[in-house]
C-alpha positions in Angstrom: -4.7 10.0 21.7 -3.5 11.9 18.7 -2.2 15.5 18.9 -5.1 16.6 16.8 -7.7 15.3 19.3 -5.8 16.6 22.3 -5.7 20.2 20.9 -9.3 20.0 19.7 -10.4 18.9 23.3 -8.3 21.6 24.9 -10.0 24.2 22.6 -13.4 22.8 23.3 -12.6 22.9 27.2 -11.5 26.5 27.0 -14.4 27.4 25.0 -16.7 25.6 27.5 -15.1 27.4 30.5 -15.2 30.7 28.7 -18.8 30.3 27.7 -19.9 28.9 31.2 -18.2 31.9 32.9 -19.9 34.4 30.4 -23.2 32.6 30.9 -23.1 32.7 34.7 -21.9 36.2 34.9 -24.6 37.3 32.6 -27.4 35.5 34.7 -26.0 37.0 37.9 -25.7 40.4 36.4 -29.4 40.2 35.3 -30.4 38.9 38.6 -28.9 41.8 40.5 -30.6 44.2 38.0 -33.9 42.7 38.5 -33.7 42.8 42.2 -32.9 46.5 42.0 -35.9 46.9 39.7 -38.1 45.1 42.1 -37.0 47.2 45.0 -37.5 50.4 43.0 -41.0 49.3 41.9 -42.1 48.4 45.3 -40.9 51.8 46.6 -42.4 53.9 43.8 -45.8 52.2 44.3 -45.7 52.8 48.1 -44.8 56.5 47.7 -47.6 56.9 45.0 -50.1 55.3 47.3 -49.0 57.3 50.3 -49.4 60.6 48.4 -52.8 59.7 46.8 -54.2 58.4 50.2 -53.2 61.6 52.1 -56.5 63.4 51.3 -58.5 60.3 52.1 -56.8 59.2 55.4 -59.9 59.1 57.3 -62.0 57.3 54.5 -61.2 53.5 54.8 -63.4 52.7 51.9 -61.4 55.0 49.7 -58.3 53.7 50.9 -59.5 50.0 50.3 -60.5 51.0 46.7 -57.1 52.6 46.0 -55.2 49.5 47.3 -57.3 47.1 45.4 -56.9 49.2 42.2 -53.1 49.1 42.5 -52.9 45.4 43.6 -55.0 44.3 40.6 -52.1 45.2 38.4 -50.6 41.8 39.3 -47.0 43.1 40.0 -47.3 42.9 44.0 -47.2 40.2 46.5 -48.8 42.2 49.2 -50.0 45.8 49.9 -50.8 46.8 53.6 -52.2 50.0 55.0 -51.3 50.2 58.8 -52.6 53.0 61.1 -49.7 54.1 63.1 -51.5 54.9 66.3 -52.6 51.4 67.2 -50.9 49.3 64.5 -54.1 48.2 63.1 -54.8 47.3 59.5 -56.7 49.7 57.5 -56.5 47.7 54.3 -54.6 44.7 53.0 -54.4 42.7 49.7 -52.1 39.5 49.4 -51.5 36.9 46.9 -49.4 33.6 46.6 -49.6 33.2 42.8 -46.4 31.8 41.1 -45.6 31.3 37.4 -45.8 28.0 35.7 -43.4 29.0 33.1 -40.4 28.9 35.3 -38.9 25.5 36.7 -38.7 25.2 40.5 -35.1 24.3 40.3 -34.3 27.6 38.4 -36.3 29.5 41.1 -34.3 27.9 43.8 -31.0 28.4 41.9 -31.4 32.1 41.3 -33.1 32.8 44.7 -35.0 36.1 43.8 -36.6 37.2 47.0 -39.6 39.7 47.0 -38.6 43.3 47.5 -40.5 45.9 49.5 -41.1 49.6 50.0 -43.0 51.8 52.4 -44.3 55.4 52.7 -46.2 57.5 55.4 -49.6 59.0 55.0 -49.9 62.4 56.7 -52.7 64.2 58.5 -51.4 67.6 58.4 -48.1 67.5 60.2 -49.1 64.2 62.0 -48.2 60.7 60.7 -51.5 58.9 60.3 -50.6 55.7 58.6 -47.9 53.7 56.7 -48.2 52.1 53.4 -46.0 48.8 52.9 -45.7 47.4 49.4 -44.0 44.0 48.4 -43.4 43.4 44.7 -43.9 39.9 43.5 -40.9 38.3 41.9 -42.6 35.9 39.5 -42.4 38.4 36.7 -38.8 38.9 37.2 -38.3 35.3 37.4 -40.0 34.8 34.0 -37.9 37.5 32.4 -34.6 36.1 33.8 -35.6 32.7 32.8 -36.2 33.7 29.2 -32.9 35.7 29.1 -31.0 32.8 30.6 -32.4 30.4 28.0 -31.7 32.7 25.0 -28.1 33.5 26.3 -27.6 29.7 26.7 -28.7 28.8 23.1 -26.7 31.8 21.7 -23.7 30.5 23.5 -24.2 26.9 22.5 -24.4 28.1 18.8 -21.4 30.2 19.1 -19.5 27.4 20.8 -20.5 24.7 18.2 -19.4 27.1 15.3 -16.3 27.9 16.9 -15.5 24.2 17.7 -16.0 23.4 14.1 -14.0 26.2 12.7 -11.3 25.4 15.3 -11.3 21.9 14.3 -11.1 22.6 10.6 -8.2 25.0 11.3 -6.4 22.4 13.5 -6.8 19.8 10.8 -5.6 22.0 8.0 -2.5 23.2 9.9 -1.6 19.7 11.1 -2.2 18.0 8.0 1.6 18.1 7.3 2.0 15.9 10.5 -0.4 13.2 8.9 1.7 13.5 5.7 4.7 12.8 7.8 3.2 10.0 9.5 2.3 8.5 6.1 5.8 9.0 5.0 7.3 7.3 8.0 4.9 4.5 7.5 6.1 4.3 3.9 9.7 4.1 5.0 8.7 1.1 7.3 7.3 -0.6 4.1 10.6 0.2 2.3 9.0 3.0 0.3 10.8 6.4 0.0 8.2 9.2 -0.6 9.2 13.1 -0.8 6.5 15.4 0.6 6.1 18.0 -2.2 3.9 20.4 -0.3 5.9 22.2 2.4 3.7 23.8 5.2 4.0 27.6 6.0 4.2 27.0 9.7 7.9 27.6 10.5 8.0 24.6 13.0 6.4 22.1 10.8 8.2 23.5 7.8 11.6 22.5 9.4 10.3 18.9 10.2 9.1 18.3 6.8 12.2 19.6 5.1 14.4 17.5 7.5 12.1 14.5 6.7 12.5 15.1 3.0 16.4 15.4 3.3 16.4 12.2 5.2 14.5 10.3 2.5 16.6 11.8 -0.3 19.7 10.7 1.5 18.4 7.2 1.8 17.4 7.1 -1.8 20.7 8.3 -2.8 22.7 5.7 -0.8 20.3 3.1 -2.1 20.8 4.2 -5.9 24.5 4.2 -5.3 24.6 0.8 -4.1 22.4 -0.3 -6.8 24.6 1.3 -9.5 27.6 -0.3 -7.9 25.9 -3.8 -8.0 24.9 -3.3 -11.5 28.4 -2.4 -12.8 29.6 -5.6 -10.9 27.0 -7.6 -12.6 27.8 -6.3 -16.1 31.5 -6.8 -15.7 30.9 -10.6 -14.4 28.0 -11.7 -16.7 27.7 -9.4 -19.7 29.5 -9.1 -23.0 30.7 -5.5 -23.6 30.3 -5.7 -27.4 26.8 -7.1 -27.9 25.3 -6.6 -24.5 24.3 -10.2 -24.5 25.3 -12.5 -21.7 29.0 -13.7 -21.6 30.4 -17.5 -21.6 30.2 -17.5 -17.8 26.5 -16.5 -17.7 25.9 -19.1 -20.4 27.5 -21.9 -18.4 25.6 -21.0 -15.3 22.3 -20.8 -17.0 22.8 -24.0 -18.9 23.8 -25.8 -15.8 20.8 -24.5 -13.9 18.4 -25.7 -16.7 19.8 -29.1 -16.6 19.2 -29.6 -12.9 16.1 -31.8 -12.5 13.6 -29.5 -10.8 10.0 -28.5 -10.6 10.3 -25.5 -13.1 12.9 -26.7 -15.5 11.7 -27.8 -18.9 13.4 -29.6 -21.9 14.2 -27.6 -24.9 17.0 -26.6 -27.4 20.4 -25.2 -27.4 21.3 -23.3 -30.5 25.0 -22.6 -31.3 26.1 -20.1 -34.0 29.4 -19.5 -35.5 30.5 -16.8 -37.7 31.8 -18.1 -41.0 35.5 -17.4 -41.6 35.9 -14.9 -38.6 39.6 -14.7 -39.1 39.4 -14.0 -42.8 36.8 -11.3 -42.1 39.2 -9.6 -39.8 42.0 -9.5 -42.5 39.7 -8.5 -45.3 37.2 -6.2 -43.7 39.3 -4.9 -40.8 38.4 -5.3 -37.0 36.1 -2.3 -36.8 33.7 -3.8 -39.6 34.0 -7.4 -38.1 33.1 -5.9 -34.6 30.0 -4.2 -36.2 29.1 -7.6 -37.8 29.2 -9.4 -34.4 27.3 -6.4 -32.9 24.5 -6.8 -35.6 24.2 -10.5 -35.0 23.8 -9.8 -31.2 21.0 -7.4 -32.3 19.3 -10.3 -34.2 19.5 -12.5 -31.0 17.9 -9.5 -28.8 15.0 -9.3 -31.3 14.7 -13.1 -31.2 14.4 -12.9 -27.5 11.8 -10.1 -27.6 9.5 -11.9 -29.9 9.9 -15.1 -27.9 8.4 -13.6 -24.7 10.0 -16.3 -22.6 12.0 -15.0 -19.6 13.8 -18.3 -19.4 15.7 -18.0 -22.7 19.1 -16.8 -22.7 21.2 -15.5 -25.7 25.0 -15.1 -25.2 28.3 -14.5 -27.0 30.8 -17.1 -25.9 33.9 -15.8 -27.6 34.9 -14.3 -30.9 32.1 -15.1 -33.6 30.4 -17.7 -31.5 26.9 -17.2 -30.2 24.3 -19.5 -28.1 20.8 -19.6 -27.4 19.4 -21.6 -24.5 15.6 -22.1 -25.1 13.8 -24.3 -22.6 10.5 -25.2 -23.5 11.0 -25.0 -27.3 9.8 -27.8 -29.4 11.2 -29.3 -32.6 9.0 -27.3 -35.0 9.8 -24.1 -33.3 13.6 -24.9 -33.4 13.3 -25.4 -37.1 11.3 -22.2 -37.7 13.6 -20.1 -35.6 16.7 -21.5 -37.2 15.3 -20.7 -40.7 14.3 -17.2 -39.6 17.6 -16.5 -38.1 19.5 -17.7 -41.1 17.4 -15.7 -43.4 18.1 -12.5 -41.2 21.9 -13.2 -41.2 21.7 -13.4 -44.9 20.6 -10.0 -45.0 23.9 -8.8 -43.3 25.7 -10.4 -46.4 23.4 -8.3 -48.9 24.3 -5.2 -47.1 28.0 -5.8 -47.2 28.4 -6.5 -43.5 30.1 -9.9 -44.4 31.6 -11.1 -47.7 30.9 -14.8 -46.9 27.7 -16.7 -47.6 26.3 -18.1 -45.5 27.2 -15.6 -42.9 27.1 -18.1 -40.1 26.2 -21.7 -39.5 23.9 -22.8 -36.7 23.8 -26.2 -34.8 20.8 -27.1 -32.7 20.6 -29.7 -30.2 17.7 -31.0 -27.8 18.3 -31.0 -24.1 16.4 -32.2 -20.9 17.0 -31.9 -17.3 19.3 -34.5 -15.8 21.7 -34.4 -18.6 25.3 -33.3 -18.3 26.2 -29.8 -19.9 29.3 -31.4 -21.7 26.9 -33.8 -23.5 24.4 -31.2 -24.6 27.2 -28.8 -25.9 28.9 -31.8 -27.6 25.8 -32.6 -29.3 25.2 -29.0 -30.4 28.8 -28.8 -31.6 28.2 -31.9 -33.7 25.3 -30.4 -35.3 27.3 -27.2 -35.9 30.0 -29.3 -37.5 27.5 -30.9 -39.8 25.9 -27.7 -40.8 29.3 -26.3 -41.8 29.7 -29.3 -44.2 26.3 -28.9 -45.9 26.7 -26.1 -48.5 22.8 -26.1 -49.1 21.6 -25.7 -45.5 23.3 -23.4 -43.0 21.8 -25.2 -39.9 21.4 -28.6 -38.6 19.2 -30.1 -35.7 20.2 -33.2 -33.6 17.8 -34.9 -31.3 18.6 -37.8 -29.2 15.2 -37.9 -27.7 11.7 -36.2 -28.3 11.9 -32.8 -26.9 8.2 -32.5 -27.1 7.8 -35.3 -24.5 6.2 -37.6 -26.9 2.7 -35.6 -27.0 1.3 -33.7 -29.9 0.1 -30.1 -29.8 -3.6 -31.5 -30.1 -3.0 -33.7 -27.0 -1.5 -30.9 -24.9 -4.3 -28.5 -25.9 -7.0 -31.0 -24.8 -5.4 -32.0 -21.6 -4.6 -28.5 -20.2 -8.1 -27.2 -21.3 -9.7 -30.0 -19.5 -7.6 -29.6 -16.4 -8.4 -25.7 -16.3 -12.1 -26.2 -17.0 -12.4 -29.0 -14.5 -10.1 -27.9 -11.8 -7.7 -30.8 -12.4 -4.8 -29.0 -10.8 -2.9 -30.4 -7.8 -1.1 -28.0 -5.6 2.3 -28.9 -4.4 4.1 -26.8 -1.9 8.0 -26.2 -1.4 9.2 -24.8 1.9 11.1 -21.5 2.1 13.2 -21.6 5.4 15.4 -19.3 7.3 19.0 -19.5 6.5 20.0 -19.4 10.2 17.5 -22.2 11.2 16.6 -24.4 8.4 13.5 -26.0 10.3 12.1 -22.5 10.6 9.7 -22.2 7.6 9.0 -18.7 6.5 6.3 -19.7 4.0 5.6 -22.3 1.2 5.9 -21.7 -2.4 2.8 -23.0 -4.2 3.5 -25.0 -7.4 1.3 -26.8 -9.8 0.8 -30.2 -11.1 -1.4 -31.0 -14.1 -3.3 -34.2 -14.0 -3.2 -36.2 -17.4 -6.2 -38.3 -18.5 -4.6 -41.3 -16.7 -4.4 -39.2 -13.5 -0.8 -38.8 -13.5 0.6 -35.5 -12.0 2.8 -33.7 -14.7 5.4 -31.2 -13.3 5.1 -27.5 -14.2 8.3 -27.6 -16.2 6.7 -29.8 -18.8 3.2 -27.9 -19.3 4.0 -24.3 -18.5 5.7 -23.7 -22.0 2.5 -25.2 -23.6 0.3 -22.9 -21.4 2.3 -19.8 -22.6 2.1 -21.1 -26.3 -1.7 -21.4 -26.2 -2.1 -18.0 -24.6 -3.7 -19.4 -21.4 -1.3 -17.9 -18.8 -4.0 -15.5 -17.3 -6.4 -18.3 -17.2 -4.0 -20.6 -15.4 -3.1 -17.8 -12.9 -6.7 -17.3 -12.0 -7.2 -21.0 -11.5 -4.1 -21.3 -9.2 -5.3 -18.3 -7.1 -8.5 -19.8 -6.6 -7.2 -23.3 -5.6 -4.5 -21.3 -3.2 -7.3 -19.4 -1.5 -9.5 -22.4 -1.0 -6.2 -24.2 0.6 -5.8 -21.1 2.8 -9.5 -21.5 4.1 -8.6 -24.9 5.2 -4.9 -24.6 6.2 -4.2 -21.1 7.3 -0.3 -20.8 6.9 1.9 -18.2 4.9 2.3 -19.1 1.1 3.5 -17.5 -1.9 2.1 -17.8 -5.5 3.6 -16.7 -8.8 1.8 -14.5 -11.3 2.4 -14.4 -15.0 3.2 -11.4 -17.1 0.1 -11.8 -19.1 -1.9 -11.4 -16.0 -0.3 -8.1 -15.2 -0.5 -6.5 -18.7 -4.0 -7.5 -19.6 -6.3 -5.1 -17.8 -9.3 -7.4 -17.8 -7.2 -10.3 -16.2 -5.7 -8.0 -13.7 -9.2 -6.6 -12.6 -10.3 -10.4 -12.2 -7.5 -11.2 -10.1 -7.8 -8.1 -8.0 -11.6 -8.6 -7.6 -10.8 -12.2 -6.4 -8.3 -11.0 -3.9 -10.7 -8.3 -2.6 -13.2 -11.1 -1.9 -10.9 -12.9 0.5 -9.7 -10.3 3.0 -8.9 -12.9 5.7 -6.5 -14.5 3.5 -4.5 -11.4 2.7 -1.9 -11.6 5.5 -1.1 -15.2 4.6 -0.4 -14.9 0.8 2.3 -13.1 -1.0 2.0 -12.8 -4.7 5.2 -13.1 -6.7 6.1 -11.1 -9.9 8.8 -12.4 -12.3 11.7 -9.7 -12.4 12.3 -10.7 -15.9 8.7 -9.8 -17.1 8.0 -6.8 -15.0 5.8 -3.8 -16.5 7.1 -0.3 -16.9 8.0 1.5 -13.6 4.7 3.5 -13.5 2.5 0.4 -14.1 4.5 -1.6 -11.7 3.9 1.1 -9.0 0.2 1.3 -9.9 0.0 -2.5 -9.7 1.8 -2.7 -6.4 -0.5 0.0 -4.9 -3.6 -1.9 -6.2 -2.4 -5.2 -4.7 -1.4 -3.6 -1.4 -4.8 -2.0 -1.1 -6.3 -5.5 -1.0 -4.1 -6.4 1.9 -2.1 -9.0 0.1 1.9 -8.7 0.1 3.9 -8.5 -3.1 7.5 -9.9 -3.9 9.9 -10.4 -6.8 11.3 -13.7 -7.7 14.2 -14.6 -10.0 15.8 -11.3 -9.2 19.2 -10.5 -10.5 19.3 -10.2 -14.2 18.0 -6.7 -14.3 19.8 -5.2 -11.3 19.1 -1.6 -12.5 15.5 -2.2 -11.4 16.4 -1.9 -7.8 16.2 1.8 -7.9 12.5 1.6 -8.4 12.0 -0.8 -5.6 11.8 1.9 -2.9 8.2 2.8 -4.1 6.8 -0.8 -4.2 6.7 -1.8 -0.6 8.0 -5.4 -1.4 7.9 -8.2 1.2 11.0 -9.6 -0.1 13.3 -10.3 -3.1 14.0 -13.9 -4.2 17.5 -14.2 -5.8 17.8 -16.1 -9.1 19.3 -19.4 -8.6 21.9 -18.5 -11.4 23.8 -16.4 -8.9 23.4 -19.1 -6.0 24.6 -22.1 -7.6 28.2 -22.9 -6.5 28.5 -19.6 -4.7 30.8 -21.1 -2.3 33.3 -22.0 -4.9 32.9 -18.7 -7.3 34.0 -15.7 -5.6 32.3 -13.3 -8.3 29.1 -14.6 -7.3 29.6 -13.8 -3.7 30.8 -10.3 -4.4 27.6 -9.9 -6.6 25.4 -11.0 -3.7 27.3 -8.9 -1.1 26.6 -5.9 -3.3 23.0 -6.8 -3.6 22.6 -7.4 0.2 24.2 -4.0 1.0 21.7 -2.2 -1.4 18.6 -4.0 -0.1 19.6 -3.9 3.5 19.7 0.0 3.4 16.0 -0.3 2.9 15.4 -3.4 5.2 14.4 -5.5 2.3 14.8 -9.2 2.9 16.5 -11.5 0.6 15.7 -15.2 -0.1 18.0 -17.4 -2.3 16.4 -19.8 -4.7 17.9 -23.3 -5.8 19.9 -23.8 -2.6 21.4 -27.3 -3.3 24.3 -27.7 -1.1 25.5 -27.2 2.6 28.4 -25.0 1.3 26.0 -22.7 -0.6 23.8 -22.3 2.6 26.7 -21.7 4.8 27.9 -18.8 2.4 24.3 -17.4 2.5 24.3 -17.4 6.2 27.5 -15.5 6.2 26.2 -12.9 3.9 23.2 -12.3 6.0 20.5 -13.7 3.7 17.3 -14.2 5.4 15.8 -17.2 3.7 16.5 -20.1 1.3 14.7 -22.5 -0.9 15.8 -25.5 -2.9 16.3 -29.2 -2.8 18.5 -28.8 0.3 15.6 -27.1 2.2 12.9 -29.3 0.8 11.4 -30.6 -2.4 7.9 -29.9 -3.6 5.3 -32.2 -2.4 1.5 -32.2 -1.4 0.4 -30.3 1.8 1.5 -32.2 4.9 -0.6 -30.1 7.2 
């Protein structure tokens, strides 16, 4: 029982005892007063009769008349006139009338007995007769009953008002306790909330201030670990001059996208080399050359913003060499981007940033999962060499295969549209297991296959770029969510489903998703919705979205985490179920010490708020063993299990 209820019941009990005592004392006092009045009334009537009968002591008829006159007033149970000499009755009147207004139980409870009085009738100096008068109690009982009922109603009204006021005061004074309970519950959900309103009550004020101090301390420790990890990531994977990824990050990213997997798609690798970098250093100086390299880096950043794809990566390898990994890009897009980038770079020549034209050469090479990184880079280098030999065109593209997978835009449009309209989506499930016990499945990641007109299941890596190109990402999310909820109704087991950035940004799509979630409350505990760390909305919108999803009862997690580690400072308000670490930082972690240092820092930061970590793309036993040593909770990848239809 809560403290509020205990105090409220205690107040009600005390009020009940006080009012009951007051009621009983009031009734008893009234009873004694009425008994005294009955005795006085009987004695006064006897005295008056005795005096008035003295002149008529020898006239029985007159005495009878006077007795009847007094008795008929109705206040007496009996009146008797007794001759003293022989104790004979001269006159007597008696009644047994009772009041119907007073319940019998009340009569028995108060026990008001008739009260009597007597007086002597004198004949000179001789005692001739005695008058005995007994007052009837029914009038006193009726008055006492009315008084008791009135007192009871008044006390009940006062008690009810007092209880309501007391309950309101208690709730008001103890509201800080409810806020502290919510604060403690938020901490258990890995949210750190500070109570802005400090109560005036000294005892509660000290507790609230202590809780706020503890929360601030936890937030500070978490922010410190997050900042340290972010510095480690920048030093290991970021180019200091341009802010782009460095050569190490480029190699890791390219190797990951060449691994045959469910999500990896074919695309293009673009290499850029600044024309005559050594000569620029001599003619313009190192500072202006660094500014040129910085400006080229800004062009790549703008290109990434326009592309809207989180899988694209721009990097500076060394000196004046840049690279762009663009999975999902098709040949016409590669040509367009190369032309736009060449024109943008030529503007640097116009402003004097470079005295060479073209400012840089570009080589573009297609790649697909399953190839070796050396082959892809060699093909891109060959294209770059051909471009540098062509004075009329600063870029060249080489394709050893059709990066568009042999299908036209029209075919993809029709296939995907038909699949979404007719529900031609097939769900595949990839297990996510505990690092300690590989057979202990934490949940299954839901993936999609698109059925083409021949009924063949196409992996997501092939059709997802087209869905984004057609602007159907929100439509695809809604279809996947409907399929996943239908699956849960038949096979109730924990699953995780990804949501795209479009579904989060578009208010109409977001409302449709939330309405669908609210319509399936029984599935809430079994589904975790995953957001891509690379496409999160601003912090305020993200917190509001997280709150909306948690209100439906569903869980929320982040996938592909690691590229924007500074975000970790905002995670304390989201109540996430887990973080999934991007496979970039997991691949070959048993051989590369810098990745291990980064994951250790990430684990320290998230462990301080009890936020579980799950590693993506775990491929080898060595990687899994390192994850166990670091304390990572879960793992997913080909080592754990490949995507497959439900085996329930």
